[in-house]
Structure formats: structure tokens, C-alpha cells
C-alpha positions, 0 to 999 in steps of 0.5 A: 474595584467595580461592585458585585452587582455591576460584575454580576450584571455584565457577567449575565448580560455576556451570557444572554448575548451568547444564549441569544446569539446561539438561539438566532442562528438555531432558528435561522439554521434550516435542514438543507436537501440531502446530497444528490448522489448521482452529483458525485464526480468521479475520480480520474486517473491519468497515464504519464502521457496525460491521456486518461487511464480509468475513472472511478467513483460510481456511488456503491450504495443501496438503501434499506429500511432500519426494519431490514437491518438486524438488530445485532448490527444496529446494536453493535454499531451504536455499541462501537461508535455512540452508546448513549445514542438513544439519549443524547442530545445529538452533538457531543460539545467537547468533541467539536471543541477538540476538533476545532482546536486541532483545526486551529493548530493544524492537527488531525481532527479526530473522533468525538463526533456522534452518530447525529453528527455523522449522519448530518456531515454524511447526508449534509454537508462537505468532508471538508476539515474547517472551523466553519463546517465543524460549527455548521455541524453542531446546529445542524445536528441539534436541529435534526436531533429535535426534529427527527426521530432517533430511528430515522437519524440511525437509518440514514447513517448505517446507509451513508456510512463509508465501510471501504471496499467502495461501499457506502452503506450496510447493504453494499458493505454486507454484500462487499465483505460477506456477499449477503444481504444486510438482513442476513448478517449475525452478530459476529459478522455485524461487529466486523462491520462496526469495526470497519467504520473506524477506517477500512484502510486500517481495519479491513483484515484483508489488506494486510497482517497488521490490518488483520491482527487490529480487526480482530482486536477491535472485533472482540472489543466491540462485542465486549462493549455490547456486554458493557452496555447492556446490548448483549448477554455475556452468554450470547457473547461467548457464542461469538469466539471465531473470528468472521473472515470477509471474503476477498475484495472484489474489483470492479471490472473497470479495474481489470488487468494491470489497471486495479493494481496501478490504481492502488498503487497511486492511491497508496502513494496520495494517502501518504502524501497528502493525508487524503483518506480512501474514503476522500478519493471514493467521495470523488473529484480529484484528477490524480496524474500518474507516473505509468507508462501505458506502453511499458505496462503492456510490455511488462504483462506481454513479457510475463504472459509469453514466458510464462505461457511457453514454459509453464504447464499447471494442468500437466506439471503440479509443481507449476500450479500456484505460480504468481509473478510481480514486476516493477519498473522505476526509473533510474533518473528520478525514482518514477515507477512507469510500470508494474505487473501486480498479477493476473488480474485485478478483479480476480487476484487482488494482492498487488504481486508488485508492491507486496511484501512477503517474498524473500529477496535471498541472493538479490539482497547480497549487493547491499551486504558488499556495499555495507562492507566497502563503507566500512573499508574491509572488503578485500579479495584476492585476484586470481594472479595476486594482490588484493582488493575488490576485484574489477570484473568486466564483461571481457574478464577471463578466469572468472571461475577459477578466481579465490572467493571474494565477495566481488566474485562471490555475488557473481557466483552466488555463493553464500558463505563469504556473505554470511562471514561478512555480515557478522564482521560488518555488522548485521545492523549496518547492512540493514542501515545502508539497505534501507538508506537505498530504499528498502523499507524498515518493515520489510527487514528481517531479523538480525540473524546470520541468515540476514546477510543472504537475503532473509528480507522481504522487500517489494519488487518496487522497491527493490527495483528502486534500491537498485538504482543507487548503484547506477546514480554514484550512490545517490537513492531517491524515493520511488514515486507513481503520482506526479499531481493531484487536482480538485476543483482545479486546485492543486492538492499539496505534498506531491513535490517530486522526491529528492536525491539522498546519499545512501553510499559513496560514489566509490562503493556504488562503483564497485559493487556496480561493476559486479553487478555488471558482471552479473548481468553479462553472465545472466542475459549478456549484452545486445548483439545489435550494434546500433542498439546502443543502450544495449551495447554493454550488459545491464546492471543486475542482481538474481537469485541463483540454484545456491538458493533455497529460499521459496523465491526467484529474483532478477533485477535488471538495470540500465540508464533508462530503466530498473526493472525487478522481476519476482516469481513466487507460489502462493495458495490461498489457504497456506500462510506460507509460500510454497516451494520453488523445486520443479517449477517449469521442470527439473532443469528450472533451479528452482524457477530462478531461469524464468525471471531473466527471460522475463526481463530480456523479453520485457526490454526487447518489448520496452525498447524504443526502436534505435 
């Protein structure tokens, strides 16, 4: 057994070596020059053909002195991010250790950084999540904390932090969220900006209802936290009970028209597949190759403008005001999103109508009820000439109006009652399962009530266009995608393998429902009269809303072997939380606006179709 003197000596030698190594590294580390913002690279987006679509990445940043930042802003940020900022050593060893362990394990790195560490990362280092970068951050933070006053560190942090909305720094953020300089922010607004520092993608209240709820909760917590830390009195806190709604986000002019919607859709896909954040993308240097077809985007926009311009007159007819259109075109072969129409202009109408989940699908949802019934083996109808079983309708079928009610005929004639009854018999959860398996999102599904079967769920136009391809693909569904490749410094980012098909229903079910959708297409838009246009010779597969729908939306989904295009029309007003009625849109004969989505589809098909 070694003596206690030997053990003690070895221990002291080990500690001394660690301290010596630490001191040596600390002495050698020099504070580098700050990043040169002018050298920041843009992120470039490309059309499907490889041509450049748009370049995004000019740094929106305006430095201000700490004296120009209200104390309420400083208190809110410190309380939320680093309550003992003025007394700490500039680092959180436990936070760095936890982050290093997570990096080694391949997990996400989270929190634990002091304001000094975040300032050092923003100002001197890259955003790479590596052990080496964390170690460098530790020593630089210690040195900065020892050599720079805390006020300088706080000023630098406020000027370099990412607040979302393409805004770096408190001044740019103040304009982006409230349209005022930072010096005019009040304590309530300050607490909101301290909130979005946590992550604008999750806390910018304008991005979604869920974001708004999270933002309100954290905003309230930031104010309460200031009371806990002694930065604000309880009496002052009691003054701030109304959430300070920020103004809607504004897109740069380079993202006017449909470009902003396309960029948002691509960014959303990139974040979901790669783990990159909005801050990463805004940092620049990425090359993002999309699936968007420039000619088809242009054709879809023109089709919407043509039909709307010819049929809607908001100046003379009040029912035509506040009308919105959303549309998406997906390639059935592989699920690529080739075109969207997100609204009139991305820099004026921020919400992407093609990707919104808030418009009930109504009768456009019924094919999934029919499919669920067939999968359960209980879908039976009656032929007008006798016999039972699914009724195989074709464009040449006669006597459709006299046919006894069946799911097949009811889908064509937009009758609700058989679908409500079938939903009860099949089980609403089974209907939901097949809809989700086909590609509709779980979160867009409505409550499982009797009306569920007639379309109270609110899928986006992108998702509905994609889900309908299941009926043309023999029961196989494909996740829609908008990005084929992402590169940075010539190196491909992982996570962009093409989605694989999966079976959502049997091929027999898809074929039977598909025959009904063919009949819907025949009765709604007919078929091409040009025998040379072979892909238009047969009617499209189609789903739609009709005069029997009493929901505040109009839909048409038209599909052939090359494109599945979903078009929705609805009315919404910024200061009204629910959709406005569609009755009277386009005149009393418009059947709640349901006449217009098929017209838009037909115009788009004519413009987008390649010459025979």
C-alpha cells in the first residue's frame, strides 16, 4: 500500500499540473478581433432547374450604446438570461460541462451559457457545436470577463444577439417587432424581446397560435423573474398585465411576390430535417436547392390572379372583401412540392396560405372516410340496376342522379349523411389513422365528433395535395418535400435523402376511391377536348367542396399523373379570430365560393401543361 505522503504528493502534483496547464492556456489565449459582419455570406436558394431564386443574408444590425438602451430592457434580459451577470466570473462551468457531454453523446446542446459566453460566441467564435469550440469559449469568456467591464460585455451582447425576424441586436429587433428605436421600448415590450431571445422560432407570437401561447407564458415569467431578482417592484409589475402584441413581420423586398413563401417553406423543411435553426440560416453561407419549378409557380400565380380578377369585385361587393387563396402543387411520383401560392405578396401578407393549418377541408376530406370504410370491409352501396358493392363509376356512366345513395355516389354528389353514419360505423379513430397515414398532419386533425367525417379537420393545401396522391399511387403515400440538397462551404448537410413511399391503404381501396374521384373530376371540370393532349384526355382525379357544405371554406383538389394541385379559398380579417362566411362571395350564384377553386385549377393546368 502506498503511504499517505505518496498519495498526497501525487494528488498535489496532478492538481498542480491541471492548474499549470489551465494557466498556460489562459495566458496564451488572446482576444481576437470581432467578426467582420461585411464578410458574412448570404444564403442562396435555387430553383429546381439549378438557377438562382434569391439570395438572403444581408446583416440587419445597428449598434447602439448601452446608454441608449432603457434600463428596463437591460433588467429584463439579465433576469431572463443570467441573473447574477454582474457578479459572476463570466462562465458557467457546469453549463459548459453539460454541453460538452451532450456533444459527445450526440445530443442537442442547451442553455447554461452566461451572457459573457454568449457575447464571446456571437462576437469572436463560430456557431459550431463542438467540444473544441466550447473549450475556446471558456477561456475567452474568462479573459473577456477579467479585461472588459461588464457594461461593455452587456452592450456587445445586446448588439450581437439574434432576435428572429432577421434582426441582430436590440436596435434592429426593436424596429422589427415594434417599429420604434430601442430607447423608446417600455418594460412590457422589453420583456417580450427578452422572451424571443430564448428562440424566436418558438416564441415569436406572430408565427403560430402555439408560439403566441408560449410567448405570453414566458413574457409573464420574465416580468415575474425581475420581481424575484429585485430588478422590479411588485407594484410596478402589477402595471403590466396586457401582452404587448408586436407588429406583423415584414419581408425584405427581395422576397416579394411568392418568393418569401417559397423561402419560408424551404426553411421550415430544412429546420425539420437537419436540425439547423433560423439563426443558423440567417448566419449565411448555405446553398439550398429546392424543388420549386419557376414556370409552375408563375402559372399558379397567374391562374389565381386571372380567376379572382374576373370574378371578385371587393370595391363594389362587400362579400368579396378579405378573400384569401392558398394553393400547392405536388408531384405524385415522389412528393416534390413544385409550386405554391401563399398569398398576394409575401411582404404584405405574411401568413403562407398554402401552408396554413386553419381552414376546414369540408367535403374534400370525405375520400379518407370512404377509404377507411373500404379498409374495414364494410363499404357497400347499391347499384341502380340491382346488386351491392362499390359502384365503379366512369365518365360514361349514366343515371348517376337516380342512383341510390352509397358512399361512392355520395362522394360525387357531395351528400353528407352517409359519411356521418359511416364514420360512426367504421370508428372515427380509424378514419383519422388513414388520413394521417396518407400524409395529413396529426395536429391538423379535429376532435373526433360526428362532424369529423365531413371535414372539420384543417389540413394545409400542401398536405391535402400530397395526401391525395395516395389514390393515384396505388395506396402508397410519400412525405412532401421542398429541398433536395443543402451545402455549406462545398460540404453537403446531412438529412436530405429523398422521402420513401409507405403504404397507407391497399391498392384496391385506392383504386375504388380513385374511380369516384374520377367521376368528381368529370362532373366538375370535364376532360380535355383536344385529343392530342393525351394527359388531359381522361378527367382528373378530384375532390371538392360543394353547395351542401356549410363551412367557411371552398376547396378543389385536381390530380393527374404529373401534378396534384390543391386550391382553397376562404375569408379572413386580421382583427377577427375566426373565418368569415363564404356566402355571397362572387355573387349569389357562387355556391359559397366553391365555383372558383375548380376554375383556378383549370386555368393553372392550361398554363402549366407542356405543349403536346
